[in-house]
mmCIF file of the N, C-alpha and C atoms, coordinates in Angstrom:
data_MODEL
# 
_entry.id   MODEL 
# 
loop_
_atom_site.group_PDB 
_atom_site.id 
_atom_site.type_symbol 
_atom_site.label_atom_id 
_atom_site.label_alt_id 
_atom_site.label_comp_id 
_atom_site.label_asym_id 
_atom_site.label_entity_id 
_atom_site.label_seq_id 
_atom_site.pdbx_PDB_ins_code 
_atom_site.Cartn_x 
_atom_site.Cartn_y 
_atom_site.Cartn_z 
_atom_site.occupancy 
_atom_site.B_iso_or_equiv 
_atom_site.pdbx_formal_charge 
_atom_site.auth_seq_id 
_atom_site.auth_comp_id 
_atom_site.auth_asym_id 
_atom_site.auth_atom_id 
_atom_site.pdbx_PDB_model_num 
ATOM 1   N N  . UNK A 1 1  ? 195.199 131.258 5.179  1.00 0.00 ? 1  UNK A N  1 
ATOM 2   C CA . UNK A 1 1  ? 196.100 132.348 4.863  1.00 0.00 ? 1  UNK A CA 1 
ATOM 3   C C  . UNK A 1 1  ? 197.532 131.900 5.165  1.00 0.00 ? 1  UNK A C  1 
ATOM 4   N N  . UNK A 1 2  ? 198.443 132.148 4.251  1.00 0.00 ? 2  UNK A N  1 
ATOM 5   C CA . UNK A 1 2  ? 199.839 131.756 4.459  1.00 0.00 ? 2  UNK A CA 1 
ATOM 6   C C  . UNK A 1 2  ? 200.687 132.997 4.705  1.00 0.00 ? 2  UNK A C  1 
ATOM 7   N N  . UNK A 1 3  ? 201.733 132.786 5.479  1.00 0.00 ? 3  UNK A N  1 
ATOM 8   C CA . UNK A 1 3  ? 202.649 133.884 5.775  1.00 0.00 ? 3  UNK A CA 1 
ATOM 9   C C  . UNK A 1 3  ? 203.580 134.102 4.591  1.00 0.00 ? 3  UNK A C  1 
ATOM 10  N N  . UNK A 1 4  ? 204.028 135.321 4.442  1.00 0.00 ? 4  UNK A N  1 
ATOM 11  C CA . UNK A 1 4  ? 204.977 135.636 3.386  1.00 0.00 ? 4  UNK A CA 1 
ATOM 12  C C  . UNK A 1 4  ? 206.368 135.145 3.756  1.00 0.00 ? 4  UNK A C  1 
ATOM 13  N N  . UNK A 1 5  ? 207.324 135.434 2.915  1.00 0.00 ? 5  UNK A N  1 
ATOM 14  C CA . UNK A 1 5  ? 208.689 134.992 3.189  1.00 0.00 ? 5  UNK A CA 1 
ATOM 15  C C  . UNK A 1 5  ? 209.236 135.654 4.452  1.00 0.00 ? 5  UNK A C  1 
ATOM 16  N N  . UNK A 1 6  ? 210.053 134.917 5.156  1.00 0.00 ? 6  UNK A N  1 
ATOM 17  C CA . UNK A 1 6  ? 210.658 135.431 6.384  1.00 0.00 ? 6  UNK A CA 1 
ATOM 18  C C  . UNK A 1 6  ? 211.818 136.347 5.997  1.00 0.00 ? 6  UNK A C  1 
ATOM 19  N N  . UNK A 1 7  ? 211.829 137.512 6.569  1.00 0.00 ? 7  UNK A N  1 
ATOM 20  C CA . UNK A 1 7  ? 212.882 138.481 6.285  1.00 0.00 ? 7  UNK A CA 1 
ATOM 21  C C  . UNK A 1 7  ? 214.114 138.139 7.132  1.00 0.00 ? 7  UNK A C  1 
ATOM 22  N N  . UNK A 1 8  ? 215.256 138.046 6.486  1.00 0.00 ? 8  UNK A N  1 
ATOM 23  C CA . UNK A 1 8  ? 216.498 137.758 7.209  1.00 0.00 ? 8  UNK A CA 1 
ATOM 24  C C  . UNK A 1 8  ? 216.899 138.980 8.027  1.00 0.00 ? 8  UNK A C  1 
ATOM 25  N N  . UNK A 1 9  ? 217.459 138.709 9.198  1.00 0.00 ? 9  UNK A N  1 
ATOM 26  C CA . UNK A 1 9  ? 217.930 139.777 10.062 1.00 0.00 ? 9  UNK A CA 1 
ATOM 27  C C  . UNK A 1 9  ? 219.439 139.913 9.882  1.00 0.00 ? 9  UNK A C  1 
ATOM 28  N N  . UNK A 1 10 ? 219.896 141.101 9.535  1.00 0.00 ? 10 UNK A N  1 
ATOM 29  C CA . UNK A 1 10 ? 221.321 141.342 9.381  1.00 0.00 ? 10 UNK A CA 1 
ATOM 30  C C  . UNK A 1 10 ? 222.021 141.169 10.725 1.00 0.00 ? 10 UNK A C  1 
ATOM 31  N N  . UNK A 1 11 ? 223.205 140.576 10.667 1.00 0.00 ? 11 UNK A N  1 
ATOM 32  C CA . UNK A 1 11 ? 224.001 140.388 11.873 1.00 0.00 ? 11 UNK A CA 1 
ATOM 33  C C  . UNK A 1 11 ? 225.473 140.595 11.543 1.00 0.00 ? 11 UNK A C  1 
ATOM 34  N N  . UNK A 1 12 ? 226.209 141.246 12.440 1.00 0.00 ? 12 UNK A N  1 
ATOM 35  C CA . UNK A 1 12 ? 227.644 141.436 12.222 1.00 0.00 ? 12 UNK A CA 1 
ATOM 36  C C  . UNK A 1 12 ? 228.463 140.233 12.692 1.00 0.00 ? 12 UNK A C  1 
ATOM 37  N N  . UNK A 1 13 ? 227.800 139.167 13.094 1.00 0.00 ? 13 UNK A N  1 
ATOM 38  C CA . UNK A 1 13 ? 228.478 137.993 13.629 1.00 0.00 ? 13 UNK A CA 1 
ATOM 39  C C  . UNK A 1 13 ? 229.477 137.442 12.613 1.00 0.00 ? 13 UNK A C  1 
ATOM 40  N N  . UNK A 1 14 ? 230.687 137.147 13.094 1.00 0.00 ? 14 UNK A N  1 
ATOM 41  C CA . UNK A 1 14 ? 231.726 136.562 12.250 1.00 0.00 ? 14 UNK A CA 1 
ATOM 42  C C  . UNK A 1 14 ? 232.075 135.153 12.723 1.00 0.00 ? 14 UNK A C  1 
ATOM 43  N N  . UNK A 1 15 ? 231.234 134.588 13.582 1.00 0.00 ? 15 UNK A N  1 
ATOM 44  C CA . UNK A 1 15 ? 231.390 133.229 14.101 1.00 0.00 ? 15 UNK A CA 1 
ATOM 45  C C  . UNK A 1 15 ? 232.658 133.064 14.935 1.00 0.00 ? 15 UNK A C  1 
ATOM 46  N N  . UNK A 1 16 ? 233.091 134.147 15.568 1.00 0.00 ? 16 UNK A N  1 
ATOM 47  C CA . UNK A 1 16 ? 234.196 134.127 16.530 1.00 0.00 ? 16 UNK A CA 1 
ATOM 48  C C  . UNK A 1 16 ? 233.600 134.664 17.821 1.00 0.00 ? 16 UNK A C  1 
ATOM 49  N N  . UNK A 1 17 ? 232.934 133.790 18.558 1.00 0.00 ? 17 UNK A N  1 
ATOM 50  C CA . UNK A 1 17 ? 232.161 134.210 19.716 1.00 0.00 ? 17 UNK A CA 1 
ATOM 51  C C  . UNK A 1 17 ? 232.944 134.002 21.009 1.00 0.00 ? 17 UNK A C  1 
ATOM 52  N N  . UNK A 1 18 ? 233.473 135.091 21.513 1.00 0.00 ? 18 UNK A N  1 
ATOM 53  C CA . UNK A 1 18 ? 234.150 135.084 22.799 1.00 0.00 ? 18 UNK A CA 1 
ATOM 54  C C  . UNK A 1 18 ? 233.893 136.443 23.429 1.00 0.00 ? 18 UNK A C  1 
ATOM 55  N N  . UNK A 1 19 ? 233.285 136.454 24.591 1.00 0.00 ? 19 UNK A N  1 
ATOM 56  C CA . UNK A 1 19 ? 233.004 137.708 25.285 1.00 0.00 ? 19 UNK A CA 1 
ATOM 57  C C  . UNK A 1 19 ? 234.145 137.982 26.256 1.00 0.00 ? 19 UNK A C  1 
ATOM 58  N N  . UNK A 1 20 ? 234.783 139.122 26.071 1.00 0.00 ? 20 UNK A N  1 
ATOM 59  C CA . UNK A 1 20 ? 235.838 139.555 26.990 1.00 0.00 ? 20 UNK A CA 1 
ATOM 60  C C  . UNK A 1 20 ? 235.132 139.968 28.277 1.00 0.00 ? 20 UNK A C  1 
ATOM 61  N N  . UNK A 1 21 ? 235.351 139.236 29.368 1.00 0.00 ? 21 UNK A N  1 
ATOM 62  C CA . UNK A 1 21 ? 234.615 139.541 30.599 1.00 0.00 ? 21 UNK A CA 1 
ATOM 63  C C  . UNK A 1 21 ? 234.944 140.908 31.180 1.00 0.00 ? 21 UNK A C  1 
ATOM 64  N N  . UNK A 1 22 ? 236.143 141.393 30.960 1.00 0.00 ? 22 UNK A N  1 
ATOM 65  C CA . UNK A 1 22 ? 236.525 142.707 31.488 1.00 0.00 ? 22 UNK A CA 1 
ATOM 66  C C  . UNK A 1 22 ? 235.829 143.832 30.732 1.00 0.00 ? 22 UNK A C  1 
ATOM 67  N N  . UNK A 1 23 ? 235.637 143.638 29.443 1.00 0.00 ? 23 UNK A N  1 
ATOM 68  C CA . UNK A 1 23 ? 235.042 144.693 28.603 1.00 0.00 ? 23 UNK A CA 1 
ATOM 69  C C  . UNK A 1 23 ? 233.558 144.472 28.337 1.00 0.00 ? 23 UNK A C  1 
ATOM 70  N N  . UNK A 1 24 ? 233.095 143.239 28.483 1.00 0.00 ? 24 UNK A N  1 
ATOM 71  C CA . UNK A 1 24 ? 231.677 142.949 28.245 1.00 0.00 ? 24 UNK A CA 1 
ATOM 72  C C  . UNK A 1 24 ? 231.274 143.024 26.792 1.00 0.00 ? 24 UNK A C  1 
ATOM 73  N N  . UNK A 1 25 ? 232.222 142.757 25.878 1.00 0.00 ? 25 UNK A N  1 
ATOM 74  C CA . UNK A 1 25 ? 231.917 142.756 24.452 1.00 0.00 ? 25 UNK A CA 1 
ATOM 75  C C  . UNK A 1 25 ? 232.433 141.479 23.813 1.00 0.00 ? 25 UNK A C  1 
ATOM 76  N N  . UNK A 1 26 ? 231.766 141.065 22.759 1.00 0.00 ? 26 UNK A N  1 
ATOM 77  C CA . UNK A 1 26 ? 232.229 139.943 21.963 1.00 0.00 ? 26 UNK A CA 1 
ATOM 78  C C  . UNK A 1 26 ? 233.411 140.432 21.135 1.00 0.00 ? 26 UNK A C  1 
ATOM 79  N N  . UNK A 1 27 ? 234.531 139.717 21.180 1.00 0.00 ? 27 UNK A N  1 
ATOM 80  C CA . UNK A 1 27 ? 235.714 140.156 20.437 1.00 0.00 ? 27 UNK A CA 1 
ATOM 81  C C  . UNK A 1 27 ? 235.661 139.725 18.972 1.00 0.00 ? 27 UNK A C  1 
ATOM 82  N N  . UNK A 1 28 ? 234.585 139.086 18.565 1.00 0.00 ? 28 UNK A N  1 
ATOM 83  C CA . UNK A 1 28 ? 234.382 138.773 17.158 1.00 0.00 ? 28 UNK A CA 1 
ATOM 84  C C  . UNK A 1 28 ? 233.621 139.878 16.451 1.00 0.00 ? 28 UNK A C  1 
ATOM 85  N N  . UNK A 1 29 ? 232.521 140.312 17.060 1.00 0.00 ? 29 UNK A N  1 
ATOM 86  C CA . UNK A 1 29 ? 231.662 141.322 16.410 1.00 0.00 ? 29 UNK A CA 1 
ATOM 87  C C  . UNK A 1 29 ? 231.597 142.642 17.171 1.00 0.00 ? 29 UNK A C  1 
ATOM 88  N N  . UNK A 1 30 ? 232.053 142.645 18.404 1.00 0.00 ? 30 UNK A N  1 
ATOM 89  C CA . UNK A 1 30 ? 232.102 143.837 19.268 1.00 0.00 ? 30 UNK A CA 1 
ATOM 90  C C  . UNK A 1 30 ? 230.744 144.354 19.713 1.00 0.00 ? 30 UNK A C  1 
ATOM 91  N N  . UNK A 1 31 ? 229.753 143.453 19.728 1.00 0.00 ? 31 UNK A N  1 
ATOM 92  C CA . UNK A 1 31 ? 228.478 143.803 20.346 1.00 0.00 ? 31 UNK A CA 1 
ATOM 93  C C  . UNK A 1 31 ? 228.574 143.535 21.844 1.00 0.00 ? 31 UNK A C  1 
ATOM 94  N N  . UNK A 1 32 ? 227.808 144.308 22.612 1.00 0.00 ? 32 UNK A N  1 
ATOM 95  C CA . UNK A 1 32 ? 227.764 144.106 24.056 1.00 0.00 ? 32 UNK A CA 1 
ATOM 96  C C  . UNK A 1 32 ? 226.882 142.912 24.379 1.00 0.00 ? 32 UNK A C  1 
ATOM 97  N N  . UNK A 1 33 ? 226.957 142.460 25.622 1.00 0.00 ? 33 UNK A N  1 
ATOM 98  C CA . UNK A 1 33 ? 226.105 141.355 26.046 1.00 0.00 ? 33 UNK A CA 1 
ATOM 99  C C  . UNK A 1 33 ? 224.631 141.700 25.865 1.00 0.00 ? 33 UNK A C  1 
ATOM 100 N N  . UNK A 1 34 ? 224.249 142.911 26.213 1.00 0.00 ? 34 UNK A N  1 
ATOM 101 C CA . UNK A 1 34 ? 222.851 143.328 26.050 1.00 0.00 ? 34 UNK A CA 1 
ATOM 102 C C  . UNK A 1 34 ? 222.450 143.308 24.580 1.00 0.00 ? 34 UNK A C  1 
ATOM 103 N N  . UNK A 1 35 ? 223.323 143.819 23.720 1.00 0.00 ? 35 UNK A N  1 
ATOM 104 C CA . UNK A 1 35 ? 223.018 143.821 22.286 1.00 0.00 ? 35 UNK A CA 1 
ATOM 105 C C  . UNK A 1 35 ? 222.885 142.402 21.746 1.00 0.00 ? 35 UNK A C  1 
ATOM 106 N N  . UNK A 1 36 ? 223.758 141.515 22.181 1.00 0.00 ? 36 UNK A N  1 
ATOM 107 C CA . UNK A 1 36 ? 223.668 140.118 21.748 1.00 0.00 ? 36 UNK A CA 1 
ATOM 108 C C  . UNK A 1 36 ? 222.329 139.510 22.167 1.00 0.00 ? 36 UNK A C  1 
ATOM 109 N N  . UNK A 1 37 ? 221.941 139.765 23.391 1.00 0.00 ? 37 UNK A N  1 
ATOM 110 C CA . UNK A 1 37 ? 220.703 139.197 23.917 1.00 0.00 ? 37 UNK A CA 1 
ATOM 111 C C  . UNK A 1 37 ? 219.460 139.764 23.231 1.00 0.00 ? 37 UNK A C  1 
ATOM 112 N N  . UNK A 1 38 ? 219.488 141.034 22.882 1.00 0.00 ? 38 UNK A N  1 
ATOM 113 C CA . UNK A 1 38 ? 218.304 141.695 22.338 1.00 0.00 ? 38 UNK A CA 1 
ATOM 114 C C  . UNK A 1 38 ? 218.306 141.816 20.815 1.00 0.00 ? 38 UNK A C  1 
ATOM 115 N N  . UNK A 1 39 ? 219.319 141.293 20.150 1.00 0.00 ? 39 UNK A N  1 
ATOM 116 C CA . UNK A 1 39 ? 219.526 141.545 18.722 1.00 0.00 ? 39 UNK A CA 1 
ATOM 117 C C  . UNK A 1 39 ? 218.277 141.330 17.879 1.00 0.00 ? 39 UNK A C  1 
ATOM 118 N N  . UNK A 1 40 ? 217.595 140.223 18.058 1.00 0.00 ? 40 UNK A N  1 
ATOM 119 C CA . UNK A 1 40 ? 216.421 139.951 17.224 1.00 0.00 ? 40 UNK A CA 1 
ATOM 120 C C  . UNK A 1 40 ? 215.222 140.817 17.592 1.00 0.00 ? 40 UNK A C  1 
ATOM 121 N N  . UNK A 1 41 ? 215.257 141.453 18.757 1.00 0.00 ? 41 UNK A N  1 
ATOM 122 C CA . UNK A 1 41 ? 214.161 142.331 19.164 1.00 0.00 ? 41 UNK A CA 1 
ATOM 123 C C  . UNK A 1 41 ? 214.353 143.764 18.663 1.00 0.00 ? 41 UNK A C  1 
ATOM 124 N N  . UNK A 1 42 ? 215.578 144.108 18.288 1.00 0.00 ? 42 UNK A N  1 
ATOM 125 C CA . UNK A 1 42 ? 215.838 145.464 17.792 1.00 0.00 ? 42 UNK A CA 1 
ATOM 126 C C  . UNK A 1 42 ? 215.200 145.658 16.419 1.00 0.00 ? 42 UNK A C  1 
ATOM 127 N N  . UNK A 1 43 ? 214.873 146.897 16.116 1.00 0.00 ? 43 UNK A N  1 
ATOM 128 C CA . UNK A 1 43 ? 214.380 147.227 14.778 1.00 0.00 ? 43 UNK A CA 1 
ATOM 129 C C  . UNK A 1 43 ? 215.567 147.248 13.808 1.00 0.00 ? 43 UNK A C  1 
ATOM 130 N N  . UNK A 1 44 ? 215.264 147.251 12.522 1.00 0.00 ? 44 UNK A N  1 
ATOM 131 C CA . UNK A 1 44 ? 216.333 147.353 11.522 1.00 0.00 ? 44 UNK A CA 1 
ATOM 132 C C  . UNK A 1 44 ? 217.160 148.614 11.748 1.00 0.00 ? 44 UNK A C  1 
ATOM 133 N N  . UNK A 1 45 ? 216.499 149.709 12.099 1.00 0.00 ? 45 UNK A N  1 
ATOM 134 C CA . UNK A 1 45 ? 217.198 150.974 12.325 1.00 0.00 ? 45 UNK A CA 1 
ATOM 135 C C  . UNK A 1 45 ? 218.121 150.889 13.539 1.00 0.00 ? 45 UNK A C  1 
ATOM 136 N N  . UNK A 1 46 ? 217.666 150.233 14.590 1.00 0.00 ? 46 UNK A N  1 
ATOM 137 C CA . UNK A 1 46 ? 218.514 150.073 15.775 1.00 0.00 ? 46 UNK A CA 1 
ATOM 138 C C  . UNK A 1 46 ? 219.728 149.204 15.471 1.00 0.00 ? 46 UNK A C  1 
ATOM 139 N N  . UNK A 1 47 ? 219.514 148.100 14.743 1.00 0.00 ? 47 UNK A N  1 
ATOM 140 C CA . UNK A 1 47 ? 220.638 147.249 14.376 1.00 0.00 ? 47 UNK A CA 1 
ATOM 141 C C  . UNK A 1 47 ? 221.620 147.998 13.482 1.00 0.00 ? 47 UNK A C  1 
ATOM 142 N N  . UNK A 1 48 ? 221.110 148.793 12.560 1.00 0.00 ? 48 UNK A N  1 
ATOM 143 C CA . UNK A 1 48 ? 221.979 149.567 11.670 1.00 0.00 ? 48 UNK A CA 1 
ATOM 144 C C  . UNK A 1 48 ? 222.805 150.582 12.459 1.00 0.00 ? 48 UNK A C  1 
ATOM 145 N N  . UNK A 1 49 ? 222.193 151.240 13.422 1.00 0.00 ? 49 UNK A N  1 
ATOM 146 C CA . UNK A 1 49 ? 222.908 152.227 14.243 1.00 0.00 ? 49 UNK A CA 1 
ATOM 147 C C  . UNK A 1 49 ? 224.020 151.552 15.043 1.00 0.00 ? 49 UNK A C  1 
ATOM 148 N N  . UNK A 1 50 ? 223.729 150.405 15.602 1.00 0.00 ? 50 UNK A N  1 
ATOM 149 C CA . UNK A 1 50 ? 224.751 149.663 16.342 1.00 0.00 ? 50 UNK A CA 1 
ATOM 150 C C  . UNK A 1 50 ? 225.862 149.250 15.380 1.00 0.00 ? 50 UNK A C  1 
ATOM 151 N N  . UNK A 1 51 ? 225.473 148.772 14.211 1.00 0.00 ? 51 UNK A N  1 
ATOM 152 C CA . UNK A 1 51 ? 226.451 148.352 13.202 1.00 0.00 ? 51 UNK A CA 1 
ATOM 153 C C  . UNK A 1 51 ? 227.424 149.454 12.833 1.00 0.00 ? 51 UNK A C  1 
ATOM 154 N N  . UNK A 1 52 ? 226.947 150.680 12.804 1.00 0.00 ? 52 UNK A N  1 
ATOM 155 C CA . UNK A 1 52 ? 227.830 151.809 12.488 1.00 0.00 ? 52 UNK A CA 1 
ATOM 156 C C  . UNK A 1 52 ? 228.867 152.051 13.585 1.00 0.00 ? 52 UNK A C  1 
ATOM 157 N N  . UNK A 1 53 ? 228.543 151.689 14.823 1.00 0.00 ? 53 UNK A N  1 
ATOM 158 C CA . UNK A 1 53 ? 229.461 151.872 15.954 1.00 0.00 ? 53 UNK A CA 1 
ATOM 159 C C  . UNK A 1 53 ? 230.526 150.781 16.050 1.00 0.00 ? 53 UNK A C  1 
ATOM 160 N N  . UNK A 1 54 ? 230.271 149.629 15.461 1.00 0.00 ? 54 UNK A N  1 
ATOM 161 C CA . UNK A 1 54 ? 231.135 148.474 15.679 1.00 0.00 ? 54 UNK A CA 1 
ATOM 162 C C  . UNK A 1 54 ? 232.581 148.658 15.215 1.00 0.00 ? 54 UNK A C  1 
ATOM 163 N N  . UNK A 1 55 ? 232.856 149.256 14.060 1.00 0.00 ? 55 UNK A N  1 
ATOM 164 C CA . UNK A 1 55 ? 234.265 149.446 13.676 1.00 0.00 ? 55 UNK A CA 1 
ATOM 165 C C  . UNK A 1 55 ? 235.040 150.297 14.683 1.00 0.00 ? 55 UNK A C  1 
ATOM 166 N N  . UNK A 1 56 ? 234.418 151.325 15.224 1.00 0.00 ? 56 UNK A N  1 
ATOM 167 C CA . UNK A 1 56 ? 235.065 152.152 16.238 1.00 0.00 ? 56 UNK A CA 1 
ATOM 168 C C  . UNK A 1 56 ? 235.321 151.390 17.517 1.00 0.00 ? 56 UNK A C  1 
ATOM 169 N N  . UNK A 1 57 ? 234.368 150.547 17.895 1.00 0.00 ? 57 UNK A N  1 
ATOM 170 C CA . UNK A 1 57 ? 234.553 149.716 19.089 1.00 0.00 ? 57 UNK A CA 1 
ATOM 171 C C  . UNK A 1 57 ? 235.722 148.756 18.900 1.00 0.00 ? 57 UNK A C  1 
ATOM 172 N N  . UNK A 1 58 ? 235.794 148.160 17.711 1.00 0.00 ? 58 UNK A N  1 
ATOM 173 C CA . UNK A 1 58 ? 236.875 147.217 17.428 1.00 0.00 ? 58 UNK A CA 1 
ATOM 174 C C  . UNK A 1 58 ? 238.223 147.919 17.496 1.00 0.00 ? 58 UNK A C  1 
ATOM 175 N N  . UNK A 1 59 ? 238.304 149.083 16.903 1.00 0.00 ? 59 UNK A N  1 
ATOM 176 C CA . UNK A 1 59 ? 239.551 149.854 16.909 1.00 0.00 ? 59 UNK A CA 1 
ATOM 177 C C  . UNK A 1 59 ? 239.952 150.234 18.335 1.00 0.00 ? 59 UNK A C  1 
ATOM 178 N N  . UNK A 1 60 ? 239.005 150.710 19.120 1.00 0.00 ? 60 UNK A N  1 
ATOM 179 C CA . UNK A 1 60 ? 239.285 151.098 20.509 1.00 0.00 ? 60 UNK A CA 1 
ATOM 180 C C  . UNK A 1 60 ? 239.716 149.889 21.336 1.00 0.00 ? 60 UNK A C  1 
ATOM 181 N N  . UNK A 1 61 ? 239.055 148.761 21.130 1.00 0.00 ? 61 UNK A N  1 
ATOM 182 C CA . UNK A 1 61 ? 239.396 147.543 21.867 1.00 0.00 ? 61 UNK A CA 1 
ATOM 183 C C  . UNK A 1 61 ? 240.826 147.110 21.543 1.00 0.00 ? 61 UNK A C  1 
ATOM 184 N N  . UNK A 1 62 ? 241.163 147.094 20.270 1.00 0.00 ? 62 UNK A N  1 
ATOM 185 C CA . UNK A 1 62 ? 242.509 146.669 19.854 1.00 0.00 ? 62 UNK A CA 1 
ATOM 186 C C  . UNK A 1 62 ? 243.578 147.641 20.365 1.00 0.00 ? 62 UNK A C  1 
ATOM 187 N N  . UNK A 1 63 ? 243.295 148.930 20.314 1.00 0.00 ? 63 UNK A N  1 
ATOM 188 C CA . UNK A 1 63 ? 244.250 149.918 20.827 1.00 0.00 ? 63 UNK A CA 1 
ATOM 189 C C  . UNK A 1 63 ? 244.467 149.744 22.318 1.00 0.00 ? 63 UNK A C  1 
ATOM 190 N N  . UNK A 1 64 ? 243.402 149.473 23.038 1.00 0.00 ? 64 UNK A N  1 
ATOM 191 C CA . UNK A 1 64 ? 243.510 149.270 24.483 1.00 0.00 ? 64 UNK A CA 1 
ATOM 192 C C  . UNK A 1 64 ? 244.323 148.014 24.783 1.00 0.00 ? 64 UNK A C  1 
ATOM 193 N N  . UNK A 1 65 ? 244.116 146.960 24.011 1.00 0.00 ? 65 UNK A N  1 
ATOM 194 C CA . UNK A 1 65 ? 244.893 145.718 24.215 1.00 0.00 ? 65 UNK A CA 1 
ATOM 195 C C  . UNK A 1 65 ? 246.374 145.956 23.931 1.00 0.00 ? 65 UNK A C  1 
ATOM 196 N N  . UNK A 1 66 ? 246.672 146.700 22.893 1.00 0.00 ? 66 UNK A N  1 
ATOM 197 C CA . UNK A 1 66 ? 248.072 147.001 22.564 1.00 0.00 ? 66 UNK A CA 1 
ATOM 198 C C  . UNK A 1 66 ? 248.725 147.840 23.640 1.00 0.00 ? 66 UNK A C  1 
ATOM 199 N N  . UNK A 1 67 ? 247.967 148.762 24.208 1.00 0.00 ? 67 UNK A N  1 
ATOM 200 C CA . UNK A 1 67 ? 248.506 149.634 25.260 1.00 0.00 ? 67 UNK A CA 1 
ATOM 201 C C  . UNK A 1 67 ? 248.842 148.826 26.524 1.00 0.00 ? 67 UNK A C  1 
ATOM 202 N N  . UNK A 1 68 ? 248.065 147.779 26.787 1.00 0.00 ? 68 UNK A N  1 
ATOM 203 C CA . UNK A 1 68 ? 248.312 146.941 27.957 1.00 0.00 ? 68 UNK A CA 1 
ATOM 204 C C  . UNK A 1 68 ? 249.503 146.008 27.745 1.00 0.00 ? 68 UNK A C  1 
ATOM 205 N N  . UNK A 1 69 ? 249.822 145.706 26.498 1.00 0.00 ? 69 UNK A N  1 
ATOM 206 C CA . UNK A 1 69 ? 250.909 144.743 26.215 1.00 0.00 ? 69 UNK A CA 1 
ATOM 207 C C  . UNK A 1 69 ? 252.290 145.336 26.404 1.00 0.00 ? 69 UNK A C  1 
# 
């Protein structure tokens, strides 16, 4: 018996991997350390829900950085 095709897992990764230690998020994709570690274990629905939060996280992170400058 042969396995079917492997389903690709969606990822918001933009290949800019740097975790801000103060915030605990990757400043490329804005996933948390826990999310990065568990990404392949999450269901498609869990990954999609996280994906919906990422633009807001990015906006909040950038606003906070601007406020500190």
